Residue, then its C-alpha position, 0 to 999 in steps of 0.5 A: m176549853g170551855s172559855l176558849v169555846q166562849d171567846v171563839k164564839f164572841g170573836l165570831r159575834m164581833l167579826t159579824k157585828n162589824p162586817g166592813f171591818t172583816a171584809v177589808a181585813m180579810i181582803t188585806l189578809a188574802v193578798g199577803i197570806g195567799a202571796n207567801t202561800a203561792i211562793f212557799s208552795m215553790v220554795n218547798a217543792i224546789l228547795l226544801q224537798p229532796l230529789p225523788y230517788p232512794n237516799p238522795q243525800s248521797l247522790v253527787l255530781l262530779r266535774v273537773t276544774e283547774p285551780s289556777g283558774p277562775g274556779n269554772l266547772y267543766p265536764v269530764s273526759g271519757p278516759d278520765f271517767i274510766d280511771w275514776v271508776k278503777q281508782n276511787k275508794v269512796f263510791e258504791s257506783m258511778a255513771a256518766g252520760t251525754g246528750a244525744g239527739t236522733t231521728l225516730t222513723g217507721l212510725a205507723g200510718n203516715a206519721q212524720p219523723m220525730q226528733l228525740q232528745g235523750f241521753e247516752v248513759s253508762p248502764q249503772i245510771f238507773s241502778l245508781l238512781g234507784v230506779k226500775p222500769l215500768i215494763g221490760r229492763t234496763f241496759r245490761q253491762d255487755e250492752t256498752q260493747t260495739g255490736r251489741d249497743q243498739v238497744v234503747v229504753l224508753s221514757y213514758g211520755l215517748w211510749q205513750q205518744a209514739f207507740g200508744g202505751k202498747r206493752s208489746i213494744v218491748g222486744k221490738t225494733i224501732t228505727l233511730n237515725g236509720k239504725a235498728y234499735d231493740v226496745a228493752g224497756v219503758m221508764p215509769r211516768a214519775l221518773e224525774f231524771p236530772q236535766f243537765y241539758g235543759t231537756k227532758p229525755e225521751f229515750w236512753i242508749p248505752l254509752n259505748f266506751q269501746q269507740p276510740s274517740y270515747r277512749k282515747y282523748r283525755g283533753n276532750h271534756w263532754l261528759w256529766v258524771m254522777a255517783r252514789m257515795k258509800s254508806g258513812i262517806t260524806i262529800a268531804n270524804a269524797q272530795a279528799d279521795m277524788a284529790t288523790v286520784s286526780h293528783n295520780l292521774a296529773r303525774q301519769y298524764p301532765h300534759d292533759d290532766t296537770g291542774v285538773n282536779a275533780k270536784v265533788l257537789n251535791l246533786h240536789d244543790q246543782f240541780v237547783k242552784t239557778v233558781r235558788p237566788a231568785l226564790l229566796v228573793l221572792f220569798a223574802a218580798v212576799g214576807f215583807l208583803l205579809l208584815i205590811a198586811c200585819a201592820n195594816i190589820a194591827n192599826l185596823l185593830l187599834a181603830k177598833a179598840i177606840v170604839r170599844r174603849r168604854e166596853i173594855a173599861i165597864r168589863l174591867a170595872v165589874g172585875s175581869g182580869r186584864g189577862r183574860l181580856v188580853r186572851q179574848l182580844l188575842t182570840e179575835s185577832v187570831l181567828l181573823f187571821l185564820l179566817g184570812g188564811v182560808a182566804g189566802l189558800i184560795v188566793g194562793w191556789a189561783a196565784l200559783r196556777v198563774l205562776l205555773y203558767a207564766a214561768p219560762a219554760g225550763y226556768v224552774p227545775g222540778m215545777v212538776h212537783v210544785r202544788l199545794g200540799a199538806g206542808v203547804f196548808a201547814f205553812t199557811f195556817l201556822a203563818a196566819f195563826l203566828t201573824g195573828i198573835f203578833a198583829g193583835l198583840v200590841p192592840a190587845i195590850q194597849t187596849s186592855k189598860p184603858d184610863l177607867h175615868n176618861a173610858l167611861k165618859e160618854g165623850g171619852r173617845a180620843l185617842s191616847v198617846a200611847h195609841r197614837r204612838s203605836r199607830g204611828v209606829l206601825t204605819a212607819a213600819e209599813i212604809a219602810l217595808a214597802m220602801v225596801m220592796l219598791i227599791g228591790a223592784g226598781l233595781a229588777i226593772k231597771s236591770l231588765v231595761r238594761l238588758l233589753g237594751v243590749e246590743p246583740g250583734f245580729d238583726a232577729h227581725n223577720v228570721l226563721k230558724a230550724r234544725i236538721a239532723l242528717p243520720d250517719v247511716r245515710y250521710p256518712k261522709d262530709p261531701q254528702i253532708t255538704a251536698f245536701y245542704r247546698q241543694l237545700l239552701d238552692r231550693v229554699r232560696a228559690l222560695p217566695g218571700v225568702v230574701s236570703a238563707s244559709v246554715a250554721e251549727q250554732l246560733p247566737l243566744q243558745g250557746g255552742s262549743n268551744g276548744v282551744v287554739y294556738i296562735e302562730g308566732q306565740p309561745l306554746p302553752k305548757d298544757m292544755w288548760s293553759s291554751p286559750l279557749v274560743e267559740w267554734c261555729t261551722v257556717m255556709p256562705d251567706y250566714f253573716r248577710t242573713l243575719r246582718i252581721p257586719l263584716l268588718r275586714g276581709r272577705d266572707f266565705s264563698a264556694q271556693d273555700g272547699p275541702k281542698s282548698p287551704e283552710v280558712a276562718i273568720i273571727n270576731q272582733t273580740m278575738a281579733h283584739r285579744f290575739w292581735p291587738n293593734q294589728n290587722a288580723v286578716g292574714k294571721r294564722v291559728a291551729h287546733d293542734y300544736q304537735k302537728p299543726t294544720w294552720i288555718t288563715v284568718v280571712g275576715v273580721v266580723g262583729d261581735v254577737r252574743e252567743y250565750g244570752l244577752s247578759d253574758p259577756v262577748v267571747p272570742e269566736a271563730y267561724f269555719p266554712e262547713s265545707q272544710g269540716a261538715d257537721s250533720y246537725l245544723n241550723i238552717v236560718i231563713r230571712t224572709s220578707t213575710p211573717p217568718l213562720s208562715e214559711t214553715p210549711a214550704l220549708r218542711a216540703v223542700v226538706h222532705s222532697l230531699d229525704s222523706e225521713l228527715a225531721v224539721f224541728k225546733v222551729e222558731t223565729l230569731d225574735q222568740i229566741m230574743s225574748q226567751s233570752s230575757q224570760q227569766q228577767q222579765f218574770m222576776a221583774l214582773l213578780l216583784g213589780l206585782f208584789a211592790a205595787a201591792a206593798l205600796v197600796l197597802a202602805a198607802v191605805g194605812i197612812y190614809g187610815v191613820i190620818s183619816y181616823s186621827v182627823a175624825q177624832r180631833t173633829h172637835e179640836i179642829g172646829i174650835r181652831i177654825a172658829l178662832g180664826a185658823q186658816r183653812r190651808d193651816v189645817l190642811c198644811q198640819v195634817l200633811g205635815e203629820g203624815a210627812t213626818l210618818a213618811l219621812a220616818g218610814a222612808g228613812a228606815g226603809l232606805a237604811a235597810a234597803f242599803g243591806l238587803t239589796r246586796l242579795m240581789t246581786s247575782l239577779l241584776y245586770g248593768v245595775k249596782p245593788v245600791d243604784l243611786p238614782t233608784f235609791i233617789v226616786v223611789p223614796l220620792v214616789l213613795i212619799g208623794v204617794a203617802l201625802l196623796a193619801c193624807y191629802i184626802p183627810g186633810r182636805r176634809a178636816a179643812k172643810v170642816d164646819p165650826m158649828v157641826a164640830l161644836r154641836d158633835e160633842 
């Protein structure tokens, strides 16, 4: 311990004796370790930490899949869930739920109605997750029955925002969608409810399976299902048991359940699966950045060792052991890296704040738990300690075995072959790592450019959209719903600045609902899963004109397409080509139910629109007039001649003039929706680009340092060569050739590594192959060009050496 303390004190003296070296090294380490700290904080909180529930490893998610298909997962039908609960032998508890939207009215003062997003859930959900209410209670089993189901549990956020955090709210009545609900309880602030619908729930209400539509239609798949496995049961056991249950249901209900298999999935894996590939790629990128920083520091330590060769030689000559010297030098290296770790924590903290701010909303589930905790501190200092040993080992070994005869000479400061080779290998390794990072960033940026160049199928410029939900209590029938939206559109179209307006059930890039269709004249499917699926969307006239979706054939919907008129539909081009190739689809007929078909005539064909995202393929889609199938939960879209958001107050005023208890929510422009659809790719490309740029700078600094120091050590030799007649151009070419050799060696190794490693990015790329030839050509050229530029400065300095000054130097 005494010798260790002595080594630490000596190391600190050496670091303070060389402030320039120490400052450069700490800045380099702060970048490398800080980036690792920030990204590891996210990896730790999201991928490594278990879900915040008791015994989280026993929690599973259940979906259904058909074995003959591509393995797609689907929600569960109500009747199937009821049978699963009765027939399974592996779960101690099961719960189901679905998303629910509602409008909260009757607030104190002149508060505007609030639109809330929550869940309808079976009562077992809270006990299954192992969470208890902050105040009050959760649901009783009898509260799933009609007449007793109008109770609500509030989230902590809604309790604070709408009711001021008053505990007296429990037992009181609030108004949701025009109906009275008794407040049963409030959940704690820390509750992390699985967000399968991309929203943080503000309330929970009971799921009433007594409703015929919930119990009757086995082919209607709309529920998410969670379960907690019994003690000692594994996912494999649970999967085998549910396979038996699925087989029994398929025999009992051949039309709806043939080929339907229950799939048991780890809840945590499902929670993070969308971000796992991106986080792992980012973690690998910052790992490479840290390795480049380590190589840079190792090169600095080797350069510093040349200056200390005489000191080391004297210590060896007077009897110091080589092992003792290696330990001393490693202590200095580790001490430097630990100080860099402290600086890295500060940089990591700042970088993490920026990441949390810049990350797309909802992109990273569990982001609320990301922080610099004890685990992150331990990781940072362990990384600093290990990389300190890794970076200091080669310099320590090389430095501790000098040629005593040459080292003790006054002029014995020239680079040895071993030192030169070590520094060259380290520099080539830096370039190789930078090459991999630059190619990865190049692929991500090219993928983003391709994505942003995708034609969405509509014109998003100057279009405002808002969501409106009509409560069933006041709008129980389709004609009332249609009448309200027609009045709304008439008044909105009269507003100054409004070019056109319409209403739609769903909008492009935000996904929607789908269902099976049956084509007149084509063979009937043997079961539901063999039926083709198409997107369904209810719209009002002028929808296609407002979004500037081209009408290719036929006509648009009109006021004559009413509830008593023959049912009609407009389909997209993809649906027309799929079901009626080389034919005119106008006049063809489809149906939703082949047993009692109500035939719907296709009256028009429109251009394809990206419904689920710019990176998702176009799918068959059918549009239906709202007057022939009214929906109370719709979007209004308005094309304006003024900035779209400036029309928001006027829109709210029009809605409230028709019904003062309606909430106008999710107000945004289609340009914003377009931007949000590529936010994940933009975020990924930005981070990889920043890390790659840092790697490029470090690699350039590394090769500059090696060549510059080589030139400084060879000043005498260069002076003699110039004195003997060597041309300055020849000296410059020799120096550039030395740098080019290192750059080419590193670039070659980096290309070989990139051919394998970029395949890990496949799921993150759009329209770009992991081995993209242009990227694999351009990036090496850029990197080699930067390396040669870094060599040019010391090469130019070498070419200007004055022979007389160089000869006097020795």
